[in-house]
Structures are given as structure tokens and as C-alpha cells.
ROFI-502466 format. One line per field, with one value per residue (C-alpha): residue number from 1; residue in one letter; x negated, y, z negated. Coordinates in Angstrom, 2 decimals, padded with zeros to 5 digits, always signed. Layout:
nr [NUM  ...];
rest [a  ...];
c1 [X  ...];
c2 [Y  ...];
c3 [Z  ...];
This chain:
nr [1  2  3  4  5  6  7  8  9  10  11  12  13  14  15  16  17  18  19  20  21  22  23  24  25  26  27  28  29  30  31  32  33  34  35  36  37  38  39  40  41  42  43  44  45  46  47  48  49  50  51  52  53  54  55  56  57  58  59  60  61  62  63  64  65  66  67  68  69  70  71  72  73  74  75  76  77  78  79  80  81  82  83  84  85  86  87  88  89  90  91  92  93  94  95  96  97  98  99  100  101  102  103  104  105  106  107  108  109  110  111  112  113  114  115  116  117  118  119  120  121  122  123  124  125  126  127  128  129  130  131  132  133  134  135  136  137  138  139  140  141  142  143  144  145  146  147  148  149  150  151  152  153  154  155  156  157  158  159  160  161  162  163  164  165  166  167  168  169  170  171  172  173  174  175  176  177  178  179  180  181  182  183  184  185  186  187  188  189  190  191  192  193  194  195  196  197  198  199  200  201  202  203  204  205  206  207  208  209  210  211  212  213  214  215  216  217  218  219  220  221  222  223  224  225  226  227  228  229  230  231  232  233  234  235  236  237  238  239  240  241  242  243  244  245  246  247  248  249  250  251  252  253  254  255  256  257  258  259  260  261  262  263  264  265  266  267  268  269  270  271  272  273  274  275  276  277  278  279  280  281  282  283  284  285  286  287  288  289  290  291  292  293  294  295  296  297  298  299  300  301  302  303  304  305  306  307  308  309  310  311  312  313  314  315  316  317  318  319  320  321  322  323  324  325  326  327  328  329  330  331  332  333  334  335  336  337  338  339  340  341  342  343  344  345  346  347  348  349  350  351  352  353  354  355  356  357  358  359  360  361  362  363  364  365  366  367  368  369  370  371  372  373  374  375  376  377  378  379  380  381  382  383  384  385  386  387  388  389  390  391  392  393  394  395  396  397  398  399  400  401  402  403  404  405  406  407  408  409  410  411  412  413  414  415  416  417  418  419  420  421  422  423  424  425  426  427  428  429  430  431  432  433  434  435  436  437  438  439  440  441  442  443  444  445  446  447  448  449  450  451  452  453  454  455  456  457  458  459  460  461  462  463  464  465  466  467  468  469  470  471  472  473  474  475  476  477  478  479  480  481  482  483  484  485  486  487  488  489  490  491  492  493  494  495  496  497  498  499  500  501  502  503  504  505  506  507  508  509  510  511  512  513  514  515  516  517  518  519  520  521  522  523  524  525  526  527  528  529  530  531  532  533  534  535  536  537  538  539  540  541  542  543  544  545  546  547  548  549  550  551  552  553  554  555  556  557  558  559  560  561  562  563  564  565  566  567  568  569  570  571  572  573  574  575  576  577  578  579  580  581  582  583  584  585  586  587  588  589  590  591  592  593];
rest [m  s  n  k  v  h  r  y  f  t  a  e  d  k  k  p  q  d  a  e  k  q  n  k  s  a  q  s  d  v  n  a  k  k  n  p  p  n  m  e  v  i  i  v  d  t  s  k  t  l  p  a  r  q  r  p  e  f  s  g  k  q  f  r  e  k  r  q  k  r  i  e  i  p  l  n  p  a  a  l  k  r  h  s  r  g  e  r  l  n  l  n  g  v  k  t  d  l  r  k  i  q  e  k  r  k  d  f  q  i  e  f  a  e  e  q  a  a  r  a  e  i  l  l  d  g  e  e  g  f  l  e  a  d  e  g  e  s  t  t  d  i  s  q  k  e  i  v  d  n  v  d  i  t  t  a  t  k  h  f  t  l  a  l  d  f  g  p  y  r  m  r  y  t  k  n  g  t  h  l  l  l  g  g  r  r  g  h  v  a  a  f  s  w  i  r  k  k  l  q  f  e  m  n  v  m  e  s  v  h  d  v  t  w  l  m  n  y  t  m  f  a  a  a  q  k  e  w  v  h  v  y  d  k  k  g  t  e  l  h  c  i  k  s  m  h  r  s  q  r  l  e  y  l  p  y  h  f  l  l  c  s  a  g  e  n  g  f  l  s  w  m  d  v  s  i  g  q  t  v  a  s  y  n  s  r  v  g  k  v  s  v  m  t  h  n  p  w  n  g  v  t  c  v  a  d  s  k  g  v  v  s  m  w  s  p  m  v  r  e  p  l  a  k  m  l  c  h  p  v  p  l  t  a  l  a  i  d  p  q  g  m  h  m  a  t  a  a  l  d  r  k  i  k  i  w  d  i  r  q  l  e  g  p  l  e  t  y  h  i  n  t  a  a  s  d  v  n  l  s  q  r  g  l  m  a  l  s  l  g  n  v  c  e  i  y  r  r  n  p  s  a  d  q  v  e  l  k  p  y  i  r  h  r  t  n  g  m  i  s  n  i  r  f  c  p  y  e  d  v  l  g  v  a  t  q  k  g  f  t  s  l  i  v  p  g  s  g  e  p  n  f  d  t  f  e  a  n  p  f  q  s  r  a  q  r  r  e  e  e  v  h  g  l  l  e  k  i  p  a  e  f  i  s  l  n  p  n  q  i  s  e  v  d  v  p  s  a  k  a  r  l  e  q  k  v  k  q  l  t  m  k  p  p  k  i  d  f  e  p  r  n  r  k  g  i  s  k  a  k  r  i  k  i  k  q  n  v  r  e  a  r  f  r  e  a  a  k  e  i  l  e  t  k  e  k  l  l  n  e  e  k  q  t  l  k  k  s  p  d  f  i  p  l  e  t  k  t  v  l  d  r  f  q  t  k  k  k  k  n  n  r  q];
c1 [-172.75  -172.57  -173.40  -175.32  -179.33  -179.89  -183.75  -185.93  -188.51  -191.60  -194.49  -196.16  -193.74  -193.84  -197.21  -197.73  -198.56  -199.30  -196.76  -197.59  -196.54  -193.69  -192.51  -192.83  -190.42  -187.93  -187.72  -187.00  -184.42  -182.57  -183.20  -182.15  -178.75  -178.06  -178.76  -178.42  -180.14  -178.58  -180.22  -180.51  -183.84  -184.44  -188.04  -188.49  -189.92  -192.66  -193.23  -189.96  -190.30  -191.38  -195.06  -194.93  -195.19  -198.70  -198.99  -200.56  -204.54  -204.85  -208.06  -207.26  -207.90  -205.07  -202.96  -203.47  -202.77  -199.97  -198.01  -199.07  -197.65  -194.74  -194.15  -195.25  -192.25  -192.43  -191.24  -189.56  -191.54  -188.67  -188.18  -191.90  -191.40  -189.06  -190.78  -194.09  -195.90  -198.47  -201.82  -204.78  -207.09  -210.03  -212.97  -215.74  -216.04  -216.18  -219.55  -219.21  -218.53  -216.12  -213.95  -213.91  -212.94  -210.03  -208.76  -208.57  -206.74  -204.12  -204.29  -203.12  -200.65  -198.97  -198.83  -197.49  -194.87  -193.98  -193.91  -191.66  -189.56  -188.97  -188.31  -185.72  -184.11  -182.22  -180.49  -178.57  -175.45  -173.63  -174.37  -173.35  -170.58  -170.07  -167.20  -167.26  -165.50  -164.77  -166.18  -165.36  -164.45  -165.83  -165.51  -164.82  -161.20  -160.73  -158.52  -158.40  -154.53  -155.82  -158.81  -156.85  -154.09  -156.87  -158.87  -157.92  -155.62  -158.53  -160.19  -157.05  -156.34  -159.90  -158.34  -155.91  -155.64  -155.08  -152.82  -154.37  -153.82  -156.66  -159.84  -162.50  -163.43  -166.49  -167.17  -169.39  -169.71  -171.03  -174.51  -172.59  -169.77  -166.64  -165.38  -165.03  -164.90  -163.37  -163.76  -161.95  -162.95  -159.85  -160.54  -159.20  -161.32  -160.02  -161.72  -160.43  -161.32  -160.90  -161.01  -157.76  -156.04  -156.63  -156.86  -159.00  -158.16  -156.93  -156.94  -157.87  -160.76  -158.95  -162.25  -164.48  -165.79  -168.70  -170.28  -169.80  -171.66  -171.88  -174.46  -175.95  -172.52  -168.68  -168.35  -169.93  -170.07  -171.37  -169.30  -170.42  -168.20  -168.34  -170.66  -172.45  -172.51  -170.00  -170.74  -167.40  -166.53  -164.66  -161.24  -161.83  -163.23  -165.62  -168.63  -171.47  -171.72  -175.10  -176.15  -179.31  -177.85  -176.02  -174.05  -175.14  -174.32  -175.63  -175.87  -178.01  -178.83  -182.34  -180.80  -184.12  -185.43  -182.24  -182.67  -180.00  -181.07  -179.23  -179.30  -178.43  -177.10  -179.93  -183.01  -183.44  -184.03  -183.16  -183.98  -182.28  -182.91  -179.53  -180.31  -181.91  -179.88  -183.59  -184.40  -187.56  -188.40  -186.31  -187.97  -187.13  -187.97  -188.17  -185.61  -182.90  -179.41  -179.13  -176.70  -178.41  -180.36  -180.84  -183.45  -185.40  -185.16  -188.00  -190.07  -187.96  -188.62  -186.14  -185.48  -184.02  -183.31  -183.76  -182.57  -185.75  -185.31  -187.94  -187.24  -189.62  -190.10  -190.26  -191.06  -190.36  -193.63  -195.28  -193.97  -195.03  -193.62  -195.46  -194.64  -193.34  -191.98  -191.00  -188.00  -186.08  -186.89  -183.36  -181.72  -180.86  -176.97  -177.39  -180.15  -179.99  -182.50  -181.65  -181.33  -184.57  -186.40  -188.05  -186.49  -184.70  -182.50  -182.14  -179.25  -179.14  -177.76  -179.43  -177.16  -180.21  -180.35  -184.19  -185.26  -188.27  -190.87  -190.27  -193.35  -196.19  -194.42  -194.38  -192.47  -189.84  -189.07  -185.98  -184.70  -180.74  -178.72  -174.88  -172.27  -171.44  -173.62  -172.95  -172.22  -173.12  -174.64  -175.42  -177.17  -175.88  -177.76  -177.41  -178.81  -175.89  -175.64  -172.45  -171.95  -169.20  -168.42  -165.53  -162.45  -163.90  -166.16  -168.38  -170.39  -173.54  -175.37  -179.33  -180.59  -184.27  -186.30  -188.61  -186.20  -182.90  -181.90  -178.00  -176.26  -173.61  -170.55  -169.92  -166.47  -164.93  -162.19  -160.36  -158.82  -155.96  -158.61  -161.97  -164.19  -166.63  -168.07  -169.21  -170.17  -170.92  -169.97  -172.77  -171.85  -168.63  -168.08  -166.34  -166.96  -165.71  -164.72  -163.48  -161.61  -160.21  -156.73  -157.49  -159.83  -159.56  -161.45  -162.43  -163.62  -166.57  -167.82  -171.24  -172.10  -172.76  -175.38  -173.45  -176.24  -176.69  -178.99  -177.25  -180.05  -179.83  -176.41  -173.54  -170.18  -168.74  -170.21  -168.32  -168.20  -170.99  -172.90  -172.50  -174.06  -176.65  -177.55  -177.26  -179.90  -182.44  -182.06  -183.31  -185.84  -187.25  -186.81  -189.57  -190.83  -190.51  -194.48  -194.57  -192.36  -194.94  -195.13  -196.97  -195.87  -198.21  -201.17  -199.61  -201.25  -204.48  -207.13  -209.55  -212.77  -215.29  -218.61  -221.52  -223.37  -220.60  -220.78  -224.34  -224.09  -221.59  -223.78  -226.96  -224.51  -223.21  -227.23  -228.46  -225.54  -227.14  -224.75  -222.91  -223.17  -221.31  -219.67  -217.90  -217.22  -215.91  -213.19  -213.12  -212.09  -211.83  -214.82  -217.30  -220.27  -222.49  -225.31  -222.33  -220.72  -223.75  -224.86  -220.84  -221.31  -224.75  -223.40  -220.58  -222.39  -224.94  -222.20  -220.18  -223.68  -224.40  -220.88  -220.98  -224.94  -223.61  -220.96  -223.30  -225.58  -223.00  -221.79  -225.06  -226.06  -222.48  -223.45  -226.68  -225.40  -223.09  -225.89  -227.74  -224.27  -223.64  -227.42  -227.22  -224.20  -221.66  -222.37  -221.70  -224.68  -226.40  -229.49  -230.30  -233.52  -235.09  -235.00  -237.28  -238.78  -241.96  -241.05  -242.21  -245.78  -246.02  -247.99  -245.70  -247.95  -247.44  -244.29  -243.37  -244.75  -242.95  -240.09];
c2 [+120.60  +123.55  +122.06  +125.58  +126.16  +129.39  +130.30  +133.11  +133.97  +135.15  +137.24  +134.64  +133.71  +137.23  +136.63  +135.87  +132.43  +129.78  +128.84  +125.49  +125.92  +127.74  +124.95  +122.86  +125.40  +125.26  +121.43  +120.80  +123.75  +121.78  +118.48  +120.05  +121.36  +117.84  +115.81  +118.09  +116.97  +116.11  +118.90  +122.88  +124.32  +127.81  +129.13  +131.91  +135.44  +135.78  +139.14  +140.36  +138.99  +141.05  +140.53  +138.75  +141.25  +141.74  +141.71  +145.80  +144.40  +145.53  +145.39  +143.99  +147.39  +149.20  +146.45  +147.05  +150.58  +150.50  +148.04  +150.17  +153.44  +151.32  +150.10  +153.30  +155.42  +158.19  +158.13  +160.74  +162.00  +162.27  +158.64  +157.96  +160.24  +158.56  +154.94  +156.51  +154.89  +157.69  +158.59  +155.94  +154.89  +157.14  +154.70  +156.73  +155.43  +151.68  +150.29  +146.99  +146.60  +143.44  +145.92  +148.53  +145.92  +144.58  +147.85  +149.18  +145.82  +146.71  +150.44  +149.13  +146.60  +149.61  +151.55  +149.02  +148.02  +152.22  +151.97  +148.77  +150.15  +153.71  +152.02  +149.60  +152.41  +152.50  +149.35  +151.09  +152.65  +153.38  +156.92  +158.24  +161.28  +163.69  +166.38  +169.46  +172.56  +175.67  +178.99  +180.61  +177.30  +174.38  +170.67  +170.41  +171.78  +168.61  +166.44  +162.57  +163.09  +165.32  +162.79  +159.96  +161.97  +162.61  +159.31  +155.80  +153.52  +150.80  +153.61  +154.92  +151.48  +151.65  +154.18  +153.06  +153.09  +150.59  +151.49  +148.85  +148.88  +146.51  +149.32  +151.13  +149.14  +147.91  +147.20  +146.01  +145.18  +142.22  +142.54  +142.37  +145.21  +142.62  +142.06  +143.66  +142.56  +144.49  +144.02  +145.24  +146.05  +144.52  +141.13  +141.82  +139.81  +140.21  +139.51  +140.27  +140.82  +144.96  +145.67  +142.53  +143.03  +139.33  +138.32  +135.70  +135.19  +136.96  +136.22  +137.38  +136.20  +137.25  +138.92  +141.92  +142.29  +144.41  +144.52  +142.36  +141.19  +139.39  +136.35  +134.90  +135.86  +135.72  +132.67  +133.14  +135.97  +136.80  +138.40  +139.38  +139.00  +139.22  +136.88  +135.30  +135.58  +133.20  +132.05  +131.29  +130.51  +132.53  +130.68  +131.76  +128.38  +128.42  +126.60  +128.10  +129.79  +131.08  +131.55  +132.68  +135.87  +137.31  +139.95  +141.72  +144.96  +145.32  +143.01  +142.89  +140.28  +139.88  +138.65  +137.75  +135.84  +134.43  +135.99  +137.20  +139.86  +141.02  +143.56  +142.98  +145.74  +144.52  +145.94  +142.16  +141.61  +137.77  +136.41  +133.44  +131.47  +130.54  +128.48  +126.10  +127.56  +128.19  +130.62  +132.58  +134.75  +136.74  +139.23  +142.43  +145.57  +147.66  +150.75  +149.99  +149.51  +149.22  +150.59  +152.53  +149.85  +149.25  +147.12  +148.14  +146.16  +147.09  +145.22  +143.54  +145.61  +146.08  +149.82  +150.61  +153.82  +154.95  +157.67  +159.23  +160.31  +157.24  +155.02  +151.59  +149.37  +145.51  +142.36  +138.71  +137.32  +140.95  +141.46  +144.91  +147.53  +147.55  +151.89  +154.19  +157.71  +160.52  +161.61  +163.95  +165.56  +164.30  +160.77  +159.56  +159.09  +157.64  +155.87  +154.83  +153.81  +153.77  +150.80  +151.26  +151.98  +155.26  +157.42  +157.40  +159.42  +160.49  +162.08  +163.26  +165.36  +168.33  +168.52  +168.14  +165.82  +165.03  +162.74  +160.73  +159.20  +156.07  +154.18  +156.43  +157.15  +160.94  +163.95  +165.08  +165.85  +167.94  +169.06  +169.73  +171.58  +171.17  +171.85  +168.97  +165.87  +163.16  +159.93  +158.12  +158.10  +156.29  +156.67  +155.31  +153.96  +157.56  +159.79  +160.48  +160.98  +160.42  +161.92  +161.22  +164.21  +163.01  +162.61  +164.63  +162.67  +164.51  +163.14  +165.34  +165.96  +165.98  +168.86  +169.27  +172.60  +174.40  +177.11  +174.77  +174.54  +174.21  +171.48  +172.11  +169.38  +168.06  +166.00  +166.10  +164.14  +164.22  +160.98  +160.25  +158.76  +159.18  +157.33  +154.42  +153.40  +154.08  +152.41  +153.35  +150.11  +148.47  +149.25  +151.29  +154.73  +154.19  +155.01  +153.04  +154.84  +152.46  +154.70  +153.86  +153.65  +151.53  +151.50  +154.12  +153.60  +156.99  +157.45  +159.66  +160.07  +159.67  +157.72  +153.57  +152.32  +152.29  +149.31  +146.34  +143.30  +140.49  +138.37  +140.73  +141.46  +140.32  +142.32  +139.61  +136.91  +133.28  +130.45  +128.09  +131.55  +132.02  +128.52  +128.53  +131.78  +130.35  +127.06  +130.13  +132.13  +129.21  +128.13  +131.59  +132.55  +134.81  +133.39  +135.20  +135.61  +137.82  +140.64  +143.78  +147.48  +146.93  +143.83  +144.65  +143.68  +139.85  +139.04  +140.32  +137.73  +138.80  +137.29  +137.39  +139.14  +137.41  +138.87  +138.29  +134.64  +134.95  +135.81  +133.21  +130.45  +132.18  +132.53  +128.72  +127.83  +129.83  +129.09  +127.36  +125.51  +127.83  +128.40  +125.75  +127.26  +124.68  +124.36  +121.34  +121.64  +121.67  +117.98  +116.40  +114.08  +115.02  +116.57  +119.56  +117.53  +115.43  +118.39  +119.82  +116.60  +116.53  +119.52  +119.20  +115.64  +117.81  +120.25  +118.43  +116.22  +119.16  +120.54  +117.27  +117.56  +120.90  +120.17  +117.54  +119.03  +122.34  +119.38  +118.05  +121.22  +121.98  +118.93  +119.19  +122.66  +121.67  +118.71  +121.12  +123.12  +120.09  +119.28  +122.62  +123.62  +124.84  +123.61  +126.51  +129.94  +131.63  +129.65  +131.31  +129.63  +129.64  +131.39  +128.50  +124.92  +123.62  +125.71  +125.10  +127.33  +130.25  +129.01  +128.34  +131.19  +132.64  +131.18  +127.42  +128.16  +129.11  +126.14  +123.93  +125.34];
c3 [-072.95  -069.96  -066.57  -066.28  -066.93  -068.48  -067.44  -068.61  -066.80  -068.58  -067.18  -066.06  -063.88  -062.42  -060.63  -057.26  -056.89  -053.84  -051.40  -052.64  -056.21  -054.74  -052.92  -055.30  -058.14  -055.36  -054.75  -058.80  -058.95  -056.19  -058.24  -061.54  -059.29  -057.96  -061.10  -064.05  -067.45  -070.45  -072.53  -071.74  -071.31  -073.02  -072.26  -074.32  -073.55  -075.79  -074.80  -076.03  -079.56  -082.69  -084.08  -087.46  -090.55  -092.03  -095.70  -096.76  -098.04  -101.60  -103.42  -107.32  -108.95  -106.61  -107.06  -110.60  -110.39  -108.43  -110.94  -113.72  -111.85  -111.71  -115.19  -116.96  -118.35  -120.17  -123.83  -125.41  -128.55  -130.67  -130.79  -131.17  -134.27  -135.60  -135.57  -136.19  -139.31  -139.86  -138.91  -138.16  -141.23  -141.63  -140.87  -142.31  -145.39  -143.77  -143.76  -142.42  -138.53  -138.66  -140.97  -138.74  -135.89  -137.83  -138.74  -135.14  -134.04  -136.71  -135.36  -131.97  -133.08  -135.07  -132.21  -129.74  -132.13  -132.18  -128.46  -127.91  -130.75  -129.14  -125.91  -127.32  -128.19  -124.90  -125.65  -128.72  -127.11  -130.40  -131.81  -135.07  -135.18  -137.57  -138.48  -136.90  -138.40  -136.70  -136.92  -140.48  -141.84  -144.02  -143.44  -147.38  -146.02  -143.91  -146.02  -145.78  -144.16  -141.13  -140.31  -140.63  -138.16  -135.74  -135.48  -133.40  -135.16  -135.80  -137.95  -139.28  -141.08  -142.93  -145.18  -148.27  -151.80  -154.23  -157.57  -160.02  -163.99  -165.45  -165.17  -164.43  -162.10  -160.20  -156.69  -154.43  -150.53  -148.97  -146.55  -143.47  -145.02  -144.23  -147.59  -150.74  -154.63  -157.28  -161.16  -163.83  -167.29  -168.51  -166.92  -163.41  -160.70  -156.65  -153.32  -150.07  -146.45  -146.96  -142.86  -142.17  -145.66  -146.35  -149.87  -150.71  -154.61  -157.40  -160.94  -164.76  -166.40  -169.96  -171.16  -170.23  -166.75  -166.79  -163.00  -159.99  -157.22  -154.75  -153.64  -150.72  -148.45  -149.50  -150.86  -153.73  -156.59  -160.01  -162.88  -165.93  -167.83  -172.33  -173.27  -170.35  -166.47  -164.49  -161.00  -158.56  -155.46  -152.70  -154.40  -157.73  -158.90  -161.43  -160.59  -163.22  -166.70  -166.87  -170.82  -170.55  -169.33  -172.54  -172.41  -169.35  -168.25  -164.95  -161.90  -158.98  -156.09  -154.09  -150.84  -149.93  -152.69  -153.69  -156.81  -159.37  -161.58  -164.69  -167.46  -171.16  -173.62  -175.67  -173.45  -171.66  -168.03  -166.41  -162.79  -162.24  -158.23  -157.30  -154.78  -157.43  -160.45  -162.64  -164.56  -163.24  -165.79  -168.98  -171.43  -173.25  -171.42  -174.40  -173.14  -174.92  -173.58  -169.63  -167.83  -164.68  -162.47  -158.87  -156.86  -153.94  -150.92  -148.99  -151.75  -153.96  -157.40  -160.14  -161.17  -164.36  -166.01  -169.79  -172.41  -171.46  -167.99  -167.07  -164.31  -164.99  -162.25  -163.02  -161.45  -162.79  -162.64  -164.47  -168.31  -168.05  -165.57  -162.75  -162.28  -164.77  -162.93  -164.99  -163.46  -165.62  -169.52  -170.01  -170.13  -166.65  -165.50  -162.12  -159.71  -155.86  -153.29  -149.17  -147.50  -145.92  -149.34  -148.36  -150.93  -154.60  -155.79  -159.53  -161.49  -164.98  -167.71  -166.38  -163.84  -160.96  -158.54  -157.49  -154.20  -154.66  -152.28  -153.44  -151.41  -152.74  -156.35  -155.68  -155.77  -155.94  -152.39  -152.55  -155.72  -156.03  -158.59  -158.85  -161.15  -163.32  -164.06  -161.52  -163.26  -159.57  -156.69  -153.88  -150.16  -146.99  -144.07  -142.21  -145.21  -146.57  -150.35  -151.95  -156.15  -158.44  -160.37  -163.18  -160.69  -157.77  -155.25  -153.29  -149.85  -148.69  -145.45  -146.58  -144.60  -146.62  -146.84  -148.67  -150.25  -150.32  -154.17  -153.86  -151.68  -149.50  -149.53  -146.03  -147.56  -150.92  -152.33  -155.71  -156.95  -159.62  -162.10  -163.41  -161.03  -162.16  -159.25  -155.76  -152.67  -148.90  -146.73  -144.14  -140.62  -141.26  -141.73  -145.00  -148.52  -151.44  -154.65  -157.85  -160.24  -163.68  -161.81  -158.86  -155.31  -152.54  -149.56  -147.67  -144.25  -143.70  -140.07  -139.57  -142.86  -140.98  -138.69  -135.49  -134.09  -136.20  -135.78  -135.92  -136.98  -140.05  -140.81  -138.45  -139.12  -136.45  -138.00  -137.26  -139.69  -137.92  -137.67  -141.29  -142.16  -139.52  -141.38  -144.57  -143.73  -142.08  -145.44  -147.42  -145.12  -145.11  -148.47  -150.15  -153.52  -156.57  -156.45  -154.00  -155.50  -156.12  -155.34  -151.69  -150.38  -147.34  -149.40  -149.80  -146.32  -146.85  -149.07  -151.70  -150.81  -153.58  -152.43  -152.25  -154.95  -157.30  -156.39  -156.97  -160.50  -161.27  -159.85  -162.05  -165.13  -164.97  -164.68  -167.68  -169.82  -173.46  -175.88  -178.02  -181.96  -184.10  -186.99  -189.61  -192.70  -194.23  -196.60  -200.57  -201.78  -205.48  -206.02  -203.25  -204.39  -202.42  -200.86  -199.25  -198.24  -196.82  -194.49  -193.60  -192.33  -190.66  -188.96  -187.49  -186.19  -184.13  -182.55  -181.46  -180.29  -178.36  -176.69  -175.60  -174.34  -172.40  -170.56  -169.93  -168.16  -166.19  -164.57  -163.63  -161.86  -160.51  -159.05  -157.75  -155.89  -154.47  -153.04  -151.46  -149.35  -148.51  -147.40  -144.01  -143.18  -144.49  -143.44  -146.88  -148.26  -151.09  -151.94  -155.99  -157.20  -159.34  -159.11  -161.88  -165.15  -164.00  -160.28  -162.58  -162.64  -158.68  -156.78  -153.97  -150.88  -153.02  -153.22  -149.32  -148.51  -150.65  -149.17];
């Protein structure tokens, strides 16, 4: 501790003081020098300190306006248009005010969702890229070898060719695009991680394989073999043989419903819930042998193409097709629906490709002419369309316009065998081509979705995440009863009108016993009089039973009316209480009520 005393003079010290006060202060200074204190005394000059900051006074309205000005960010009109769900509902024909309020509230929620989706695009840092040719050149002249030589090493490894001898082959990618499944007509079945080139299993089932498909993930798959559909695990061990699916030609899996759908060569459609192993439905579609089938990922409806050019849409809960579309006047050869469930592409023997609006069941929106009938068609996540024309695979960038009648290829590739199946890989710029002599993976820039949702499909999924996804999928499984053309109608409740409920009550109260028609059979040893007596006794007994049942129903209805009187807001009083009420005067009837 220093012996010096630091003193700061304030404005009051500078004012003239009395002599007595000055002497006292001088004496105190001398005492302080002789007997220094243990602590320093610091007197702060308050005139030199800064005044405290005062918060600006805003009213509630001004504060809200300032906050809104700070938060509001202009939206990109193009982004809003991409996420638009159409115009508002016209409320001119809506009669009740409550229904108008509900529809307006729904429109506000839709607009809010559109704005949030448009604002969230700033988080999507990935963008798709396409091939660009020089002036006077075409992108079809660029071969796969040139693409591989000019891309990075990771992308270059995604182009490869497998020479196999048990074709023709059918192939399928998993939902997240990490694993590939191959099935040859002569019994060869194999599954592997095509990105890491790691083989899971390979075997020969020693009978024909017509189609293959993954189930919930890469741990299980189904194969449509000669007689029945067999289910295997990721190591090739047979888990189950589904004998209810007899001689199946095509397989489809509905991931949100856990349903495996098969189409047999006799036209039978079957759905099985793979989570519990029970058959949901099985009936004859009456379209003959089914060789073209797919499903709509938007509503889970199975689409089947027949030899008359008609696409029929089926649900496991209805034995008749939900809808039919006459797409071509000749037999259909290929059918595909985009991953968003908005458009459907059909190919037929008339060498035409038509694009349809699958939600409104309208079209064709676009019609293209090609040189050869396409044997298969597939749509990518970014709108590219792939066609198989013999041993040539062509990819197109759709550019819809009113006067466009001819497609211009984007990429063309020739294989060493007839193409039997093509599929775009999800979240990758890759097209898988299964041929009669093997498999080829083609690099198609701009075909895959660059931004993925990990809750929907995660290409970098770990083992723990896969197990958690299985549990969530089972807990959130959609029942098969909800498969319909418009899944938005599920949230609406069909409430009967007041008039319908009143008519139902009146009908139950005025119900009369039915007429009994009974004729005893002829037996030997029974006279005609006895037969008439038996007939009369049976008629009277049945009449009494019917009258008793009607009386019990009326009493139950009247008791329910008394209990719900003045308690339920939708209570509807009955018009008559007894038969004699019609003879009462209006005044007495009102007094009695």
C-alpha cells in the first residue's frame, strides 16, 4: 500500500469557504501526513463521468413495425412459383360461413408453407449441372469416355460395366441409392454396394427370375421366381416363400405402406404386408398377362398397363380399378411415374411418348414422336427422361412447348446387348442400364437431386440410423385402407346432414313388419289342411319376431332422444311422439311441449 494520498477535487471544493472550514481541512491534511490511514480514500469527480444511456422510448406499435421491417426479406418470385400449390379456392359457391372460414384458414396455411419452403432454399447449397456443347456441336456426340476423363476421380468410378452371362437382367436401386440388386432370367441374383464396389452376396437360384425389388432397405429383398415369390436377406439366406403370389411377372414395393405388390401372368394382383407377413388383398384384374406395372409414390396406387392401351389404377381395398385412362390406341410397352407423383410417361407400339398429369388424370400434356418403339422408360428426380430403344439408351431433357413434336436427345449410349431394364439412381447423376449381357452404369450430369433430406433418405446412413429408421417406419406405417386417388381427402370427415339424420329417424319410427312368404315342403303323409296350418303358424311366429324387433328399435331410439334432449347441440326432435298427437290442436300441442 502506497503512503501517498490521491485526492480529486470536485466542483464543490473550488467554491469559497469559511476560514474556519479551511483551517479544519488544513489540519486534517497535516494529521493525514503524520498518521497515514490504512486505505486510500478516492473521491471521484462526478462532473467528469458520462451520463447513463437512456433506452429510446418506443410505443408497442412502433416497436412491432421496427421488428417487422428488420425481419421482412424479399422473396424470389421464381422460388415462390416453384413451390406454389395453385390458386386459392373460389368461395362463391360455399353457402355456410363456417365452411368459408375453414377454407380461408387452409389457404393461409398453404401460403405460409409456400413462403417457408421458398425461404428454405437458401440452405440448399447444391445445384445440378448439365452438359453444355460448343456452338455447332451436340451433347450426344460426347461419349462416356470423354465424360469420365473430365470429371473428378470419385465421379469417374461411378461409370463401370459388368459382363454377365445369365441375362436378360432386371435391376433395382435402394431408396437412398447406395445399393444395387440384379436378377438374371437364368437364375443369377446378386446385390452389392455399387459405390464402394463391395459385394454383399451372389448366388444362382437354379430357376428363372422374372423381377427383383428391395423391401424396406438393403437388408431384405424379394425375387419373383418361376413358381412363387421368395424373400431373402442381405446374405442371400431365404427367409420366406410367398405361395399366394403364383407365377409373378412384376414386383413393386410401397415403402410407406410396407406392401409388396405382385402381378401374375394370369392377371392376378396381390398385396402383402411384409411387416406382419399377411396377405392384404388378391384378385383378378382381368387384363391378361401383366408385363408393365409401376406404382404412384404420391398416393400408393398401383398402375397397370394392358394390351388395349389402357392404364388402370388399383387399390388393395377395392376390387375394381379406381380409374382408367386410355393413353394409346395400341398396346403399351412402358410406363413410368416421376418421384413427385405429378406426371406419368407412357410408351406404346405407335412410336409415341406421352406425358400425362397423373393428379388430375388429364392430358396428354406433351406428345413426342420417336423412331422406334421404346421397351422401357424412366423419369429422374430432376425431370430427365430415359428411353431404351433396342440396344441404344437415350436420355432427354424435357422442354415442354406447344409446337414441339420431336425430342432432341441429351445423351446417347450404345450397349453390347439388348436393353431389358433402366433405372435412374436416386441422389446420383447415374443411370443404371440392365442388358441381356450384363449391367452398365452411365454418368448423366443433372439427373439426380443434389440436396437430400436425411429424414426421407440418407445416402450416408450409418447402422444405428438404419435401425432407427426401421422403427420409425413401422410406427408411422400408413394402413392399406388409406390408398386412394386423392390422399388429401383422408383428413376430412364425412358428417351426415341434419336432413339425412332426420329422415333416418323417421324411417326407423315408421317401419312396419315385412310380409312373410313361406311355403312348407311337400312330405308324404301330411294332408293339405295340416300343411296350411303349418304355413300359418310359421308366418305368425316370424311376424311376431319382426314386430318385436321393430318395437325394441323404436323404444331404443326414443330413450336416446330423451337422454340427448337439450344436451347435444346437434339434437333433432322427432315430429310425433304418439299416434294421437295428430288430433291435438296446435295451441294444446304447444302448451304440452
